[in-house]
C-alpha positions as CSV (number, residue, x, y, z in Angstrom):
1,M,-21.2,-46.0,36.8
2,N,-25.1,-44.3,35.7
3,C,-27.3,-45.6,32.7
4,D,-26.7,-42.1,30.5
5,W,-22.5,-43.0,31.0
6,V,-23.6,-46.8,29.9
7,Q,-25.9,-45.9,26.9
8,E,-23.6,-43.0,25.8
9,N,-20.4,-45.9,26.0
10,I,-22.5,-49.4,24.8
11,T,-21.5,-48.3,20.9
12,L,-17.8,-48.6,22.4
13,Y,-18.0,-51.3,24.0
14,L,-19.5,-53.1,20.8
15,Y,-16.7,-52.1,18.6
16,N,-14.0,-53.4,21.6
17,E,-12.9,-49.7,21.8
18,L,-13.4,-49.3,25.6
19,A,-10.5,-50.1,28.7
20,D,-10.9,-53.9,30.5
21,D,-12.2,-51.8,33.7
22,A,-14.7,-49.9,31.8
23,R,-15.9,-53.0,30.1
24,H,-16.2,-54.9,33.2
25,E,-18.3,-52.1,34.8
26,L,-20.5,-51.8,31.9
27,E,-21.1,-55.9,31.9
28,Q,-22.0,-55.5,35.8
29,H,-24.7,-52.7,35.1
30,V,-25.9,-53.9,31.9
31,A,-26.8,-57.2,33.7
32,R,-28.7,-55.7,36.6
33,C,-30.4,-52.8,34.3
34,K,-33.4,-54.0,32.2
35,A,-33.3,-50.5,30.4
36,C,-29.6,-50.5,29.7
37,A,-29.7,-54.4,28.8
38,A,-32.5,-53.7,26.3
39,E,-30.5,-50.5,24.8
40,M,-27.7,-52.9,23.9
41,A,-29.6,-55.6,22.3
42,D,-30.9,-53.2,20.2
43,Q,-27.8,-52.0,19.1
44,Q,-26.3,-55.3,18.7
45,Q,-29.0,-56.1,16.5
46,F,-28.2,-53.0,14.4
47,Q,-24.9,-53.7,14.2
48,T,-25.7,-56.9,13.3
49,Q,-27.9,-56.0,10.5
50,L,-25.1,-53.1,9.0
51,S,-22.6,-55.7,8.9
52,A,-24.2,-57.6,6.4
53,L,-24.3,-55.1,3.9
54,P,-21.9,-54.7,1.5
55,V,-18.9,-52.5,1.9
56,I,-18.6,-49.4,-0.6
57,D,-15.2,-48.1,-0.3
58,P,-15.3,-44.5,-0.7
59,S,-13.4,-42.8,-3.5
60,P,-9.8,-41.0,-3.8
61,S,-11.6,-37.6,-4.6
62,F,-13.8,-38.0,-1.3
63,L,-11.0,-39.3,1.1
64,A,-8.8,-36.5,-0.6
65,A,-11.6,-33.8,0.0
66,A,-12.2,-35.4,3.6
67,R,-8.1,-35.3,4.7
68,M,-8.4,-31.5,3.5
69,R,-11.1,-30.6,5.3
70,L,-10.2,-32.2,8.6
71,Q,-6.8,-30.7,7.8
72,E,-8.2,-27.4,7.7
73,S,-10.4,-27.9,10.6
74,L,-7.3,-28.9,12.9
75,E,-5.4,-25.7,11.8
76,S,-8.5,-23.3,12.5
77,I,-9.0,-24.4,16.2
78,E,-7.9,-21.7,18.7
79,P,-5.2,-23.0,21.0
80,H,-5.6,-23.0,24.8
81,R,-4.6,-19.3,26.0
82,A,-2.3,-19.1,28.6
83,W,-3.5,-17.7,32.0
84,Y,-2.1,-14.4,31.4
85,H,-3.9,-14.0,28.1
86,R,-7.3,-14.3,30.2
87,F,-6.2,-11.3,32.7
88,A,-4.6,-8.9,29.4
89,F,-7.6,-9.2,26.9
90,D,-10.5,-10.1,29.3
91,P,-11.6,-7.2,31.6
92,T,-14.2,-8.7,33.1
93,A,-11.4,-11.3,34.5
94,W,-10.2,-7.9,35.7
95,L,-13.0,-6.8,37.8
96,R,-13.5,-9.8,39.3
97,Q,-9.9,-10.0,40.5
98,I,-10.2,-6.4,41.7
99,R,-13.7,-7.6,43.8
100,F,-11.8,-10.2,46.0
101,S,-8.5,-7.8,46.3
102,P,-8.9,-4.7,48.0
103,A,-5.0,-4.2,48.2
104,L,-4.5,-4.5,44.2
105,A,-7.5,-2.3,44.0
106,T,-5.8,0.1,45.9
107,I,-2.6,0.1,44.2
108,I,-4.4,0.3,40.8
109,F,-6.2,3.5,42.1
110,L,-2.7,5.0,43.1
111,L,-1.1,4.2,39.4
112,G,-4.1,6.1,38.2
113,F,-3.9,8.9,40.1
114,G,-0.3,9.3,39.8
115,G,-0.2,9.0,36.2
116,G,-3.2,11.8,35.9
117,I,-1.0,14.4,38.2
118,G,2.3,13.2,35.3
119,T,0.2,14.0,32.7
120,M,-1.0,17.2,34.0
121,Y,2.1,18.2,34.9
122,R,4.1,17.8,31.3
123,A,1.1,19.7,29.6
124,A,1.4,22.7,32.3
125,S,5.2,22.7,31.6
126,P,6.4,24.6,28.3
127,G,8.9,22.5,26.5
128,K,9.6,21.5,22.7
129,I,7.0,19.1,21.2
130,V,8.3,16.3,19.6
131,P,6.5,15.0,16.7
132,P,5.9,11.2,16.4
133,A,8.5,9.4,14.5
134,F,8.0,8.7,10.8
135,Q,6.0,5.2,9.9
136,P,6.7,4.4,6.2
137,E,3.4,3.6,5.0
138,K,2.6,0.1,4.4
139,H,2.0,-0.9,0.8
140,T,-1.2,-3.0,1.6
141,E,-3.7,-4.7,-0.9
142,A,-6.4,-2.2,-0.4
143,T,-3.7,0.7,-1.5
144,I,-2.5,-1.5,-4.8
145,S,-4.9,-0.6,-8.0
146,G,-3.2,-3.7,-9.8
147,I,0.2,-5.0,-10.5
148,T,1.1,-4.8,-14.0
149,S,4.2,-7.0,-14.1
150,I,6.7,-8.9,-12.8
151,E,10.5,-9.3,-13.8
152,R,13.0,-11.5,-12.3
153,K,16.8,-11.3,-12.9
154,P,18.3,-14.4,-14.4
155,G,20.6,-16.4,-12.1
156,T,19.7,-14.3,-9.1
157,D,16.5,-14.4,-6.4
158,Q,15.7,-10.7,-7.3
159,V,12.2,-9.4,-8.5
160,Q,10.5,-6.4,-9.6
161,V,7.1,-6.2,-9.4
162,N,5.3,-3.4,-10.9
163,Y,2.3,-2.0,-9.5
164,D,-0.3,0.8,-9.5
165,R,-1.7,2.9,-7.3
166,V,-2.7,6.3,-7.4
167,L,0.3,6.3,-9.8
168,P,2.2,3.6,-11.2
169,E,5.2,2.5,-8.5
170,S,7.2,-0.3,-8.7
171,V,9.7,-2.2,-5.7
172,Q,12.4,-4.3,-6.4
173,G,14.3,-6.5,-3.9
174,S,14.7,-10.3,-2.7
175,V,11.5,-12.7,-3.1
176,T,12.3,-12.7,0.8
177,D,11.6,-9.0,1.2
178,P,8.6,-8.7,2.9
179,Q,7.1,-6.0,0.6
180,V,7.8,-8.2,-2.2
181,H,6.9,-11.3,-0.8
182,D,3.7,-10.0,0.1
183,L,3.0,-8.4,-3.5
184,L,4.1,-11.4,-5.1
185,L,1.3,-13.5,-2.6
186,F,-1.2,-11.3,-4.0
187,A,-0.2,-11.1,-7.4
188,A,-0.6,-14.9,-7.5
189,K,-4.4,-14.8,-6.3
190,S,-6.0,-11.7,-7.4
191,N,-4.6,-10.4,-10.9
192,D,-6.5,-10.4,-13.9
193,N,-3.0,-10.6,-16.1
194,P,-2.4,-14.7,-16.4
195,G,1.1,-13.5,-17.4
196,V,1.6,-11.4,-13.8
197,R,-0.1,-14.3,-12.1
198,L,2.6,-16.8,-14.0
199,G,5.6,-14.5,-13.2
200,S,4.2,-14.0,-9.2
201,V,4.3,-18.0,-9.1
202,E,7.8,-18.7,-11.0
203,A,9.0,-16.0,-8.3
204,L,7.2,-18.0,-5.3
205,A,7.8,-21.7,-5.9
206,A,11.8,-20.6,-5.5
207,K,10.8,-20.1,-1.8
208,S,8.1,-22.7,-1.5
209,D,9.5,-24.2,1.6
210,D,7.7,-21.2,3.2
211,P,4.0,-22.3,4.1
212,Q,2.7,-19.4,3.6
213,V,4.0,-19.6,0.0
214,R,3.2,-23.7,0.1
215,E,-0.4,-22.5,1.1
216,T,-0.5,-19.7,-2.1
217,L,0.8,-22.0,-5.1
218,T,-2.0,-25.1,-3.5
219,Y,-4.6,-22.6,-4.1
220,T,-3.4,-21.3,-7.4
221,L,-3.5,-25.0,-8.6
222,R,-7.0,-25.7,-7.3
223,Y,-8.5,-22.3,-8.4
224,D,-6.6,-20.7,-11.0
225,S,-8.2,-20.3,-14.7
226,N,-4.8,-20.7,-16.8
227,P,-3.6,-24.4,-17.1
228,G,0.2,-22.8,-17.6
229,V,0.0,-21.1,-14.3
230,R,-1.6,-24.2,-12.5
231,L,1.2,-26.3,-13.8
232,R,3.7,-23.7,-12.6
233,A,3.1,-24.5,-9.1
234,L,2.4,-27.9,-9.6
235,E,6.1,-28.0,-10.2
236,G,6.8,-25.5,-7.3
237,L,4.4,-28.1,-4.8
238,S,5.9,-31.1,-6.4
239,P,9.2,-31.1,-3.9
240,Y,6.6,-31.0,-0.6
241,V,4.3,-33.6,-2.0
242,K,5.8,-36.1,0.4
243,K,6.2,-34.2,3.3
244,D,3.3,-31.7,3.1
245,I,-0.6,-33.6,3.2
246,R,-2.3,-30.5,2.2
247,V,0.0,-30.2,-0.9
248,R,-0.2,-34.0,-1.5
249,N,-4.0,-33.7,-1.7
250,A,-4.0,-30.7,-3.6
251,V,-2.0,-32.8,-6.1
252,L,-4.1,-36.1,-5.9
253,E,-7.0,-33.6,-6.7
254,A,-5.7,-31.9,-9.6
255,L,-4.9,-35.5,-11.0
256,L,-8.6,-36.9,-10.5
257,N,-10.0,-33.4,-11.4
258,D,-8.1,-31.0,-13.6
259,S,-9.4,-30.2,-17.1
260,N,-5.8,-29.8,-18.6
261,L,-3.7,-33.2,-19.6
262,G,-0.8,-31.7,-18.9
263,V,-1.6,-30.5,-15.6
264,R,-3.0,-34.2,-14.6
265,S,-0.1,-35.9,-16.2
266,G,2.5,-33.6,-14.0
267,A,0.7,-34.6,-10.8
268,L,0.5,-38.2,-12.0
269,H,4.1,-37.9,-12.1
270,S,4.7,-35.6,-8.8
271,L,3.0,-38.4,-7.2
272,E,5.4,-41.3,-7.3
273,T,7.1,-40.5,-4.0
274,V,3.9,-41.4,-2.4
275,R,2.4,-44.7,-4.8
276,A,2.0,-46.3,-1.6
277,D,-0.3,-44.0,0.1
278,S,-3.7,-45.4,0.1
279,S,-5.4,-43.2,-1.5
280,V,-3.2,-42.4,-4.2
281,R,-3.1,-46.2,-4.6
282,M,-7.0,-45.9,-5.0
283,A,-7.3,-43.2,-7.3
284,L,-4.6,-44.8,-9.5
285,Q,-6.4,-48.2,-9.6
286,Q,-9.8,-45.9,-10.6
287,L,-7.7,-44.1,-13.1
288,A,-6.0,-47.2,-14.7
289,K,-10.2,-48.8,-15.3
290,E,-11.9,-46.1,-16.5
291,D,-10.3,-42.7,-17.3
292,P,-11.2,-41.3,-20.5
293,S,-7.2,-40.5,-21.3
294,E,-5.5,-43.8,-23.0
295,Y,-2.4,-41.6,-21.5
296,I,-3.5,-41.4,-18.0
297,R,-4.8,-45.1,-18.2
298,H,-1.5,-46.5,-19.5
299,E,0.6,-44.4,-17.1
300,S,-1.9,-45.6,-13.9
301,K,-1.2,-49.0,-15.2
302,N,2.6,-48.6,-15.2
303,A,2.6,-47.2,-11.8
304,L,0.8,-50.0,-10.2
305,A,3.1,-52.3,-11.6
306,S,5.6,-50.6,-10.6
307,M,4.4,-51.0,-6.6
308,P,5.2,-53.7,-4.7
309,D,1.6,-55.9,-3.5
310,I,0.1,-55.0,-0.2
311,Y,-1.8,-57.6,1.7
């Protein structure tokens, strides 16, 4: 055990986060090393001074934002690649393999040589040219100038999305159809017409079991300028407040920060199933004391009163 390791782990030692065997080795090292003993004394003094300061509880909005950033950071971490991906996408790895494998290099050469001969033979042989298979044009966001309206057939999951490209076009099908699905997601985030956004959110809310749909509804709840659209997104997200931590954080954020009382009231009732969550409880306590809305204060107090005490 060296001094670098000891000094890096003194903090863990002071907070009883080291395993017993590591604690014993660290104590033995500190007993015979003056530099590490001095470092431990400094950190002990700092810990004592820090513990004398009052503990400030973080605000519910800060906790919700921190949870959200942590969840998004975890999801953005690239998974560990399997060994075959390294060879498939890393040419230098192939070159290193060829360098140390003459047999492999010979096989690759022969395959390339044979492929070249075959290509020359086909080019020289007369025959019918087979055109490539027809690929239907994909309706990407780049080809869409705007979505003009969205119509739902009552009692079914059929949706008609009318949109403009060079000329007005439309597509009709179930919400689960890939093309309809993509257009609805696009309309929810990108259209200037709040009626179109509302129609899109209403159609998507019926399929909120799809994680991509929930992500779009969460975005709408946070950023859409129309309170009616935000409220409809909230209704679609409510069944997943208990299951999806990102949904819960977005609803909690709406309760604390939304400018519309109707959206805040809806968020408050949507959180009833998770009132025991520490962030939700702290938010209710804060709202019950100091929220400017008498209705929110009253409902927060009622929610707290119906919760069991936690000791």
